[in-house]
N, C-alpha and C positions, 0 to 999 in steps of 0.2 A: 091514200094507201100507205100503210106502215112499211118501212124498209125491211127486207128479209135477206137472210144469208142461208143458202142451201146448196147442196152438191148438185152439179151438172156433169154427168158422166158421158164420155164418148165411147161409142162401141164400133167394132169393126164389122158391121153388117148383121149383128144379132141383137140390136136394141129392142125389137119387138119381144123377142123371147126373154130377154133380161128384165124388161120393165114388167112383163106379165109375171115373171117369177117374183119380183119385188112386191107386186100387188098380192100374190099368194102369201108371202112372208108377213107383210105389214098390214094387209087389208087396204081399204080406202077406194078412192075413185081414180081411175087411170084414164087420161085423155092422150091420144096419140094422133099425129098428123103426118102424112107421108110427103116426100118431095114432090110426087106427082099431083098432090092436091093443090100445090102452090106453083106449079109449072107444067111442063109437058108430061101428061100421064103415060106417054109411050116411050119416054126417054129411058135409057139404062139407069137402074137404081131408082126408078119412080116409086117403087113399092116399099122402099127403105124409109125408116122413121126420121123425119126432119126435126120433130120435136115431140117428146113424151113428157108428161108430168103426172106424178102420183101424189095425191093429197090424202093423208090418212086421218082417221078419227083422233089419233093421238097428237095431231098437229105437225106431223112429219111431212116435208115436201122433198121429193126426190125427182130430179129431172134427168133426161138422158136422150141421146140421139145417135144415129149412125153418122159416120163421117160422110160428107158429101162425095160424090164421085170426083176422083182426081186429087183429093186431099189425103195426106198420109195420116194414118191412125197412130197416135203417140200416147200410149196409156200413161196416166199420171203415176209414176212409180214412187213418188214421194208424198202421196196424199192418201190418208186413211180416214174412213168414215167411222165416227165413234158413236156408240150407243151406251147410255149410262142412265142409272137410276136405282131405285130400291125395290122395284116390282120384279122379284127374282123369277117368278114363273114366266112372266111375259119375256123377259130378257133372255132366259134360257131357251125359250121357244124360238126367238129370233136366232140365237146362236146355233141351235140345231139345224134350222133351215138354211142359214147362210153358209155354214161350214160343210154341209152335206154336198159331196161331189167336189169340194174345194180342197184347199191345203191349210191345215191348222199349223200355225207357227208358234203359238203359245196355247196350250190346252186351257180351257175354262176351269180354273181352280182357285182356291184360296191363295192370296198373295201376302207378301210380308207387310203390306200396309193395311191389311185387314179385309179388303174387298175380294170378291171373286172376279177374276179378270182372265180374258182370253183374246187372242187375235188370230185371224184367219184371212185367206184370200178366197173369195167365192169362185164358183165355176165360170164366171164371166171375167175373172181377173181383177175384181174390185176388192181392195183391202178393207177390213173391218176390225174394230175393237169393241169388245163388250165388257163393261165394268158394272158389277152389281154391288152396290153399297148396302149398308145396313139400313133398315127402315127407320125413319126418324121417330 
């Protein structure tokens, strides 16, 4: 297997909702397993997501999970997921979906370096950057 680097997002009890949202945004195949599937199905938090993985047709992999019972949720405040490329329609679609219900910190617009760029935090607290370059 080839080595891969991809984001793994921790959620505070809403991983199922978040991962299903990302599947709506990016498409692809989503697999999720609960804590109960690998332990006591009657334990508190057994229905929460132990591991979720979204694989998209574009080659994106996004993983996420709920924090296990007893562990503190610590959002990664200094990590941002970046989407970039030259397919303006596709990237604008991602931007619209991700920023809806979230907080736009930089509107998606033409920047001094020539690209369209924007940044936002989605409704699940995940930070995103979108950069649309010119087609090659």
